[in-house]
C-alpha positions as CSV (number, residue, x, y, z in Angstrom):
1,M,82.3,127.5,134.7
2,S,83.0,126.5,131.5
3,Q,81.0,127.9,128.4
4,E,80.2,126.5,125.8
5,I,81.0,127.6,122.3
6,K,78.8,127.7,119.2
7,V,80.4,127.8,116.0
8,D,79.2,128.2,112.8
9,L,79.6,125.0,110.6
10,K,79.7,126.6,107.1
11,Y,82.5,128.7,108.7
12,L,84.0,125.6,110.2
13,L,84.3,124.5,106.6
14,N,85.2,127.6,105.1
15,T,88.0,127.6,107.4
16,Y,89.1,123.7,107.0
17,N,89.5,124.5,103.0
18,D,91.4,127.4,103.3
19,I,93.7,125.3,105.5
20,E,93.5,122.7,103.1
21,K,94.9,125.1,99.6
22,A,97.4,126.4,102.0
23,R,98.7,122.6,102.7
24,M,98.0,122.1,98.7
25,N,100.3,125.4,97.3
26,L,102.9,124.7,100.4
27,Y,103.4,120.8,99.1
28,L,103.3,122.2,94.6
29,A,105.7,124.1,96.0
30,V,108.2,121.1,96.6
31,N,106.6,119.1,94.2
32,K,109.2,119.2,91.6
33,C,111.7,118.4,93.6
34,L,109.4,114.7,94.4
35,R,108.7,114.4,90.7
36,S,112.9,115.4,89.8
37,G,114.6,112.5,92.3
38,E,115.1,114.9,94.5
39,K,114.9,115.6,98.8
40,P,112.5,118.7,98.7
41,D,114.3,121.7,100.9
42,I,110.9,121.4,103.2
43,V,109.1,118.2,103.8
44,L,105.7,118.5,105.3
45,P,104.7,116.3,108.0
46,C,101.9,114.5,106.0
47,D,104.1,114.0,103.1
48,D,107.0,112.7,104.8
49,V,106.6,109.4,103.7
50,K,108.9,106.4,104.3
51,A,109.6,102.7,102.5
52,E,111.2,99.9,103.6
53,M,112.0,96.3,103.1
54,I,111.0,93.5,105.6
55,D,111.9,90.1,104.9
56,D,110.0,90.4,101.6
57,I,107.6,92.3,101.7
58,V,108.0,96.4,101.1
59,K,106.1,99.2,104.3
60,I,105.3,101.8,103.2
61,T,104.1,104.5,105.8
62,V,102.3,107.8,104.5
63,P,101.4,110.2,108.1
64,D,98.3,110.7,106.5
65,F,94.9,109.2,105.4
66,P,93.5,109.7,102.0
67,A,90.6,111.1,101.0
68,E,87.0,110.3,100.9
69,L,85.8,108.9,97.0
70,G,84.5,111.4,94.8
71,P,86.7,113.7,93.0
72,V,89.8,113.5,93.9
73,K,91.4,116.5,93.3
74,G,94.0,115.9,91.1
75,V,96.4,117.4,93.1
76,E,95.5,115.5,96.3
77,K,95.7,112.4,93.9
78,N,99.0,113.7,92.8
79,R,100.6,113.8,96.3
80,W,100.0,110.3,96.8
81,I,101.0,109.5,93.8
82,D,104.6,111.5,94.3
83,N,104.9,110.9,97.7
84,I,104.9,107.1,97.6
85,M,106.6,106.8,94.2
86,Y,109.4,109.2,95.6
87,A,109.6,106.6,99.0
88,L,109.6,103.8,97.1
89,E,112.9,104.9,94.7
90,K,114.6,105.6,97.8
91,L,115.2,101.5,98.9
92,D,117.1,101.2,96.0
93,K,116.2,97.5,95.2
94,N,114.9,95.9,91.5
95,I,111.5,95.4,93.7
96,Y,109.4,93.4,90.9
97,F,106.6,91.1,91.5
98,D,104.6,89.2,88.8
99,H,101.2,88.8,91.0
100,A,101.3,91.2,94.2
101,F,99.1,91.8,97.1
102,I,99.2,95.1,98.3
103,F,97.2,95.3,102.1
104,I,96.3,98.6,103.3
105,K,95.7,99.4,107.0
106,F,94.6,102.8,108.1
107,F,94.6,104.4,111.1
108,T,92.3,107.4,111.7
109,P,91.6,109.4,114.3
110,V,87.5,109.0,113.6
111,K,86.0,106.7,115.2
112,N,83.4,104.3,113.1
113,C,84.0,105.3,109.9
114,D,83.6,104.2,105.8
115,I,86.7,103.0,105.1
116,D,85.2,101.1,101.6
117,N,84.5,105.0,101.1
118,W,88.7,106.4,101.1
119,N,90.0,106.7,97.5
120,I,93.2,104.0,97.5
121,K,93.5,104.3,93.2
122,P,96.0,106.7,93.9
123,I,97.9,104.4,96.2
124,I,97.8,101.0,93.6
125,D,98.5,103.9,90.7
126,A,101.7,105.0,92.6
127,I,102.9,101.0,92.9
128,K,102.3,100.5,89.4
129,K,103.8,103.5,87.7
130,S,106.8,102.5,90.6
131,L,106.7,99.3,88.2
132,I,106.4,96.6,90.9
133,I,103.9,95.1,89.3
134,Y,103.6,95.5,85.6
135,D,99.8,96.4,85.6
136,D,97.2,96.6,88.4
137,D,94.5,94.4,86.6
138,Y,93.6,90.9,88.8
139,E,96.4,89.1,86.7
140,H,98.5,90.9,89.0
141,L,97.0,92.4,91.8
142,S,94.6,91.6,94.5
143,F,94.6,93.6,97.8
144,G,92.5,94.4,101.5
145,F,92.8,96.5,104.1
146,N,91.4,97.2,107.6
147,A,91.1,100.6,109.9
148,S,91.3,101.2,113.3
149,F,91.3,104.3,115.7
150,S,94.8,106.0,116.4
151,E,94.6,109.6,117.4
152,E,98.2,110.2,115.0
153,P,96.7,109.5,111.6
154,K,98.7,107.5,109.3
155,T,98.6,104.4,106.6
156,E,100.4,101.6,105.9
157,I,100.7,99.4,102.8
158,Y,102.4,96.8,102.3
159,I,103.3,94.8,98.8
160,F,104.5,91.3,98.5
161,N,104.3,88.5,96.4
162,Y,100.8,86.9,96.4
163,N,102.2,83.9,96.4
164,E,103.1,84.1,99.8
165,L,99.9,85.5,101.3
166,E,99.4,83.2,104.2
167,K,102.9,83.4,105.2
168,F,102.9,87.2,105.3
169,L,99.3,88.6,106.0
170,P,99.4,87.0,109.7
171,K,102.7,88.7,110.5
172,I,100.9,92.3,109.4
173,L,97.4,92.0,110.9
């Protein structure tokens, strides 16, 4: 016989916030290593960001998805920037695009979510700070995104030459 358990939403949200604070504290403990370019002793599963070069496409895989738009906490924003920059530095390649196209694929455990509400600014900022593009203005950057349901959340970021959009976009969709 199954019993339905009622959960107080306020208690659930408080618990979630406590877990998120603990995760951010763990991230801050290894953050100094990431910023200095050293491999941290401990990498949290959601921070195990990978970058690879496939043909002329840079692919970054983040085992997480961004926070929603709004005032993103500095730690959360910096976490995304630091992790993406750290992964890109490990490519050991001089990658630069005069005009890049960035395509972001979200794999989310939530069905029917509004992906236009997710904050992609830390992703773009990390790419700019990695010097892959000169600036994140419209002369140097174009982007698009989509999402699909997955029980294993992640974000895939593809960066390639904007002039090769027709060649590469069908490959990554």
